[in-house]
N, C-alpha and C positions, 0 to 999 in steps of 0.2 A: 979368625976373628975380624980381621980387617975387611974381608969379603962380606961377612954378614952385616957389618956396620954400614958398608956402602949400600947394600941392598935395602936396608931399613930406611936409610935417608931417601933413597929414590922413591920408595913406596909412599913415604910420608909426603914428599913433595907432589907426587902425582895425585894423592888424595886431596891435598889442599887445592890444587889446581882444578880438580874435578868438582869440588865443592863450590868454588867460586863461579865456575861455569854454570853449574846447576842453579845456584842462587840467581845468577843473572838471567838465565832462561825463565825461571819461575817468576821473577819480577817483571820481565818483559811480557810473559803470558798473562800475568795479573793485570798489568796496565792495559794490554790489548783487550782482555776480556771485559774490563770495566768500560773501555771506550766503545766496544761493540755491543755491550749489554743494552744501553738505552741512552739517548741523547735528544735534546730539545729540537735539534735540526731534523730529526726523523718525523716530526709532527708538522702538519699543515692544516689550515682551516679555510673554508670558502662559504660564501652565501649564495644559495641557488634557489631555483623554483621547482617545486614538485607539482606540475600542473599550474593551478592558480594559487597554490599555497607556498609560502616561504619556508625554507629550511636552512640550517647551518650544519655543515659536514666537517668532521675532523678525521684525517687519515694518519695512521701510524705505520711506518715502514721499518719497524725494529725487527731485524732478523732473529734476535735472541728471544723474542716473544715475551718480554717481561711485562706483566700487567701494569697499566698506568691509569690513573684517575683523571678524567678530563672534565673541567668545569667551565661553563660559558656564562659571562656576565654582560648585560647591556650597560654601556657607559654614557655619561653626559658630562661634558666639561672635565674629563679626567677622573670621574668618580663613578663607582658602581651604583646603579639605581634599581637593578633587577637581576636576579639570578635566573637564567633561562633553564638550566638543568645541569645534571652531573651524571656521567657514565664511565664505566671501566672498559678499556680497550686493550686487547692483546695483539700486538703487531705481528706482522709476517714480512718476509722479504718482498713479496708482491704488494703488500699494503693492505691494511684493514681499515674500513671506513665506518664511522658511527654517525648517526643523524640526530639532530635536535630540531624539533618542530618549533618554528618561530616566525610569526607574521611580521617580518622586519620591514622597517620603513626605508625609503631611499636615503642613501648617504648616512646611515646610522653606523655607530661604532661599537664593537664588541671586544671584550677581553677574554682570551682563551688561556686557561691555566692548566698545566700538566704536572702531575706528581707521580713519580714511579720509585717507590722505596727510597733508597738513599742516592739514587742516580740523578733524578731530575726533580726539581721543585721550582718551576719558573713559568713565565708566560711565553706564548708564541709571539715573537716580534716580527713586524710591527703588529699593532692591533688590527683586527678585521674590520674593514669598511665595506658596507653593502653597496650594490650597484645604484646608479642614479634613477633607475626605473623599477617600480614595484611590480610584483608578480600579478598576472591577470590584466595588464594594461596594454597588451600588444594588439588587441583587436581594434579595427577601424571604428571611429565613432559613427553612429547612425546619421543618415542624411537629414538635414532639417526639414520639417514639414512645411508645406506652403500654407501661408495664412489664409483662412477662409474670409471671403468678402463680408463686410459688416452689412447690417440691414439698411443703413443710411445710404450706402453706396449703390447706385443703380448697376444692375448686372447687365452686361452687354449680351445681345441675342447671339445665339450660336451661328457661326458662319455657315452659309449654304454650301453644300458640296457641289463641285463643278459637274455640269451635265445633268443635274437634278431638275425635273420639270417644275416650272413656276406654279405656285398654287392657283387654281382656277377660282374666279370670283364666285361668291355664293349666288344662289338663285334669286335671292331678294334684291341683289345689286344688279344682276343682268336683266331681269324681267321688269319692264316698265309697269307702273301701276295702271290698273284697269280703269277705263273711262266710264265713270258711273253716271255722267250727265245724260247719256242716251238711254240708259236702262231705268234710271230712277223715275218714278211718276212725278209729273209737274202739277202745279195747281190748276184748277179748272179754267180760270181766266186765261192763263198763259197757253193752255193746250188749244183753246178755240182760236186764239190769235195765230198760233203756229199753223193751224190747219188752213186758215184763210189767207195765209201768206203775210200777215201783219208782222212787222218787226218791232224794233224798239221805238219807232217814230209814230206810233198809233195815237198817242196823246196829242201830239202837235197837229196831226191831220184832223182829229175830232174838233180841236179848238178853232181851226181855220174854217171848218164847215159850219160851226155854230155862228161864227162871225158873219159868214156869208148869208146865212139864213136870216140873221137879225137885220142885216143891211137890206136884204130883199123885202122883208116884211115892212120895214120902215118906208121903202120906196112905194110899195103898194098902198100903204096907208096914206101917204102924202098925195099920191095920184088920185085916190078916191075922194079925198077931202077937197082937192082943187076942182075936181069935176062937179061936185055938189055946189060949190060956190058959183061956178059959171051958170048952172041951171037956174039958180035963184034970180039971177039978173034977167 
Protein backbone atom coordinates (compact mmCIF):
# COMPACT_ATOMS: atom_id res chain seq x y z
CA UNK A 1 0.00 0.00 0.00
CA UNK A 2 2.85 2.41 0.70
CA UNK A 3 4.34 1.75 -2.71
CA UNK A 4 1.07 2.50 -4.46
CA UNK A 5 0.63 5.64 -2.46
CA UNK A 6 4.08 6.91 -3.48
CA UNK A 7 3.43 6.15 -7.16
CA UNK A 8 0.17 8.05 -7.17
CA UNK A 9 1.79 11.09 -5.60
CA UNK A 10 4.56 11.05 -8.22
CA UNK A 11 2.11 10.80 -11.11
CA UNK A 12 0.00 13.64 -9.74
CA UNK A 13 3.01 15.88 -9.32
CA UNK A 14 4.20 15.12 -12.83
CA UNK A 15 0.78 15.85 -14.27
CA UNK A 16 0.59 19.17 -12.50
CA UNK A 17 4.04 20.11 -13.73
CA UNK A 18 3.17 19.11 -17.26
CA UNK A 19 -0.03 21.16 -17.14
CA UNK A 20 1.83 24.24 -16.01
CA UNK A 21 4.37 23.82 -18.79
CA UNK A 22 1.65 23.30 -21.38
CA UNK A 23 -0.23 26.36 -20.22
CA UNK A 24 2.93 28.44 -20.36
CA UNK A 25 3.71 27.20 -23.85
CA UNK A 26 0.15 27.92 -25.02
CA UNK A 27 0.26 31.38 -23.53
CA UNK A 28 3.59 32.08 -25.15
CA UNK A 29 2.37 30.79 -28.49
CA UNK A 30 -0.79 32.88 -28.21
CA UNK A 31 1.13 36.03 -27.48
CA UNK A 32 3.61 35.29 -30.25
CA UNK A 33 0.79 34.54 -32.66
CA UNK A 34 -0.96 37.76 -31.81
CA UNK A 35 2.24 39.75 -32.25
CA UNK A 36 3.06 38.07 -35.56
CA UNK A 37 -0.50 38.29 -36.86
CA UNK A 38 -0.66 42.04 -37.63
CA UNK A 39 1.04 45.23 -36.40
CA UNK A 40 0.96 48.86 -37.51
CA UNK A 41 4.74 48.80 -37.94
CA UNK A 42 4.24 46.41 -40.86
CA UNK A 43 2.51 49.16 -42.90
CA UNK A 44 4.21 52.03 -44.76
CA UNK A 45 2.94 54.79 -47.09
CA UNK A 46 4.61 56.89 -49.81
CA UNK A 47 3.69 59.60 -52.35
CA UNK A 48 5.03 58.79 -55.83
CA UNK A 49 4.59 59.69 -59.50
CA UNK A 50 3.18 57.35 -62.12
CA UNK A 51 4.39 59.19 -65.20
CA UNK A 52 2.85 62.66 -64.91
CA UNK A 53 0.16 61.47 -62.46
CA UNK A 54 0.43 61.43 -58.68
CA UNK A 55 -0.28 58.29 -56.62
CA UNK A 56 -0.15 57.24 -52.94
CA UNK A 57 1.04 53.72 -52.20
CA UNK A 58 0.61 51.65 -49.01
CA UNK A 59 2.68 48.48 -48.45
CA UNK A 60 1.80 45.64 -46.00
CA UNK A 61 4.55 43.17 -44.99
CA UNK A 62 2.37 41.07 -42.64
CA UNK A 63 3.58 37.43 -42.95
CA UNK A 64 0.31 36.15 -41.43
CA UNK A 65 -1.66 37.65 -44.31
CA UNK A 66 -4.47 39.05 -42.19
CA UNK A 67 -6.73 41.29 -44.31
CA UNK A 68 -6.55 44.96 -43.36
CA UNK A 69 -8.64 47.95 -44.49
CA UNK A 70 -6.54 51.00 -45.44
CA UNK A 71 -8.13 54.47 -45.65
CA UNK A 72 -6.36 57.60 -46.93
CA UNK A 73 -7.45 61.16 -46.00
CA UNK A 74 -6.16 64.55 -47.15
CA UNK A 75 -5.55 66.81 -44.16
CA UNK A 76 -5.33 70.56 -43.62
CA UNK A 77 -4.35 72.04 -40.25
CA UNK A 78 -4.82 68.66 -38.55
CA UNK A 79 -8.34 68.01 -39.92
CA UNK A 80 -9.57 65.67 -42.65
CA UNK A 81 -10.86 67.65 -45.65
CA UNK A 82 -11.20 64.81 -48.19
CA UNK A 83 -11.26 61.02 -48.23
CA UNK A 84 -9.01 59.88 -51.07
CA UNK A 85 -10.11 56.22 -50.97
CA UNK A 86 -10.31 52.93 -49.11
CA UNK A 87 -8.92 49.49 -50.03
CA UNK A 88 -8.36 46.07 -48.44
CA UNK A 89 -4.85 44.65 -48.47
CA UNK A 90 -3.63 41.16 -47.55
CA UNK A 91 0.02 41.34 -46.64
CA UNK A 92 2.82 38.87 -47.37
CA UNK A 93 6.33 38.37 -46.04
CA UNK A 94 7.73 40.03 -49.21
CA UNK A 95 5.16 42.84 -49.01
CA UNK A 96 1.92 43.68 -50.81
CA UNK A 97 1.41 47.21 -52.19
CA UNK A 98 -1.88 48.93 -53.01
CA UNK A 99 -2.15 52.21 -54.97
CA UNK A 100 -4.46 55.22 -54.58
CA UNK A 101 -4.68 57.62 -57.53
CA UNK A 102 -4.31 61.16 -56.18
CA UNK A 103 -3.08 64.32 -57.91
CA UNK A 104 -1.32 65.47 -54.76
CA UNK A 105 0.12 68.94 -54.36
CA UNK A 106 3.66 69.64 -53.16
CA UNK A 107 4.13 69.49 -49.36
CA UNK A 108 0.57 68.21 -48.81
CA UNK A 109 -0.26 66.10 -45.74
CA UNK A 110 -2.21 62.79 -45.74
CA UNK A 111 -3.45 60.60 -42.90
CA UNK A 112 -3.34 56.82 -43.53
CA UNK A 113 -5.52 54.66 -41.23
CA UNK A 114 -5.24 50.86 -40.91
CA UNK A 115 -7.86 48.53 -39.38
CA UNK A 116 -7.30 44.75 -39.20
CA UNK A 117 -9.92 42.89 -37.10
CA UNK A 118 -8.99 43.30 -33.43
CA UNK A 119 -5.27 43.56 -34.06
CA UNK A 120 -4.80 47.04 -35.53
CA UNK A 121 -6.97 50.18 -35.53
CA UNK A 122 -4.66 53.19 -35.81
CA UNK A 123 -2.88 55.59 -38.15
CA UNK A 124 0.53 55.20 -39.74
CA UNK A 125 2.81 57.59 -37.89
CA UNK A 126 3.93 60.15 -38.83
CA UNK A 127 1.45 61.43 -41.38
CA UNK A 128 2.50 61.23 -45.03
CA UNK A 129 3.97 64.47 -46.47
CA UNK A 130 4.30 64.72 -50.26
CA UNK A 131 7.52 65.86 -52.02
CA UNK A 132 8.22 69.53 -52.71
CA UNK A 133 7.97 69.01 -56.50
CA UNK A 134 4.74 68.01 -58.23
CA UNK A 135 4.58 65.30 -60.86
CA UNK A 136 5.22 66.28 -64.48
CA UNK A 137 7.40 69.33 -63.66
CA UNK A 138 10.84 67.81 -64.33
CA UNK A 139 10.96 68.97 -67.98
CA UNK A 140 13.04 72.05 -68.83
CA UNK A 141 11.00 75.14 -69.60
CA UNK A 142 10.97 76.20 -73.29
CA UNK A 143 13.43 78.89 -74.34
CA UNK A 144 11.87 82.37 -74.49
CA UNK A 145 11.03 83.56 -77.98
CA UNK A 146 12.89 86.58 -79.34
CA UNK A 147 10.63 89.64 -79.59
CA UNK A 148 9.73 90.70 -83.11
CA UNK A 149 10.75 94.27 -84.09
CA UNK A 150 7.85 96.69 -84.01
CA UNK A 151 6.75 98.65 -87.08
CA UNK A 152 8.05 101.94 -85.64
CA UNK A 153 11.59 100.65 -85.23
CA UNK A 154 13.66 100.72 -88.46
CA UNK A 155 14.98 97.37 -89.39
CA UNK A 156 18.70 97.21 -90.11
CA UNK A 157 19.69 95.95 -93.58
CA UNK A 158 21.16 92.48 -93.71
CA UNK A 159 24.93 92.34 -93.50
CA UNK A 160 26.70 91.54 -96.74
CA UNK A 161 28.52 88.26 -96.88
CA UNK A 162 32.30 88.55 -97.18
CA UNK A 163 33.54 88.01 -100.73
CA UNK A 164 30.19 88.73 -102.31
CA UNK A 165 30.43 91.00 -105.44
CA UNK A 166 29.21 94.55 -105.01
CA UNK A 167 25.96 95.29 -106.81
CA UNK A 168 26.60 96.92 -110.21
CA UNK A 169 24.96 100.31 -110.86
CA UNK A 170 21.93 100.30 -113.08
CA UNK A 171 22.11 101.23 -116.73
CA UNK A 172 20.23 104.44 -116.08
CA UNK A 173 23.01 105.60 -113.68
CA UNK A 174 26.03 104.49 -115.77
CA UNK A 175 24.82 105.71 -119.23
CA UNK A 176 24.92 109.53 -119.66
CA UNK A 177 21.80 111.18 -121.11
CA UNK A 178 21.84 111.56 -124.88
CA UNK A 179 22.65 115.04 -126.28
CA UNK A 180 19.43 116.09 -127.95
CA UNK A 181 20.70 119.54 -129.02
CA UNK A 182 22.45 118.18 -132.13
CA UNK A 183 19.53 116.03 -133.27
CA UNK A 184 16.52 118.18 -132.46
CA UNK A 185 15.46 120.61 -135.26
CA UNK A 186 16.12 124.30 -134.48
CA UNK A 187 14.02 127.29 -135.64
CA UNK A 188 14.54 128.60 -139.17
CA UNK A 189 16.31 131.78 -138.12
CA UNK A 190 18.78 130.03 -135.94
CA UNK A 191 19.60 127.42 -138.61
CA UNK A 192 20.49 130.10 -141.21
CA UNK A 193 22.73 131.90 -138.77
CA UNK A 194 24.42 128.65 -137.87
CA UNK A 195 25.06 127.89 -141.56
CA UNK A 196 26.66 131.35 -142.20
CA UNK A 197 28.81 131.08 -139.15
CA UNK A 198 26.91 133.76 -137.17
CA UNK A 199 27.00 133.31 -133.49
CA UNK A 200 25.21 134.86 -130.58
CA UNK A 201 26.75 138.42 -131.50
CA UNK A 202 24.73 138.80 -134.73
CA UNK A 203 22.43 141.47 -133.28
CA UNK A 204 25.36 143.63 -132.16
CA UNK A 205 27.00 143.46 -135.59
CA UNK A 206 23.74 144.41 -137.34
CA UNK A 207 23.32 147.44 -135.06
CA UNK A 208 26.86 148.67 -135.70
CA UNK A 209 26.36 148.29 -139.47
CA UNK A 210 23.12 150.31 -139.37
CA UNK A 211 24.87 153.08 -137.43
CA UNK A 212 27.67 153.20 -139.97
CA UNK A 213 25.16 153.38 -142.82
CA UNK A 214 23.35 156.26 -141.14
CA UNK A 215 26.61 158.12 -140.53
CA UNK A 216 27.68 157.60 -144.14
CA UNK A 217 24.34 158.76 -145.48
CA UNK A 218 24.50 161.91 -143.35
CA UNK A 219 28.01 162.69 -144.59
CA UNK A 220 26.92 162.33 -148.24
CA UNK A 221 23.89 164.54 -147.65
CA UNK A 222 26.05 167.22 -145.97
CA UNK A 223 28.62 167.14 -148.76
CA UNK A 224 26.00 167.53 -151.50
CA UNK A 225 24.36 170.45 -149.70
CA UNK A 226 27.68 172.21 -149.27
CA UNK A 227 28.53 171.73 -152.92
CA UNK A 228 25.21 173.29 -154.01
CA UNK A 229 25.85 176.32 -151.85
CA UNK A 230 29.25 176.96 -153.39
CA UNK A 231 27.80 176.75 -156.96
CA UNK A 232 25.20 179.41 -156.23
CA UNK A 233 27.93 181.89 -155.35
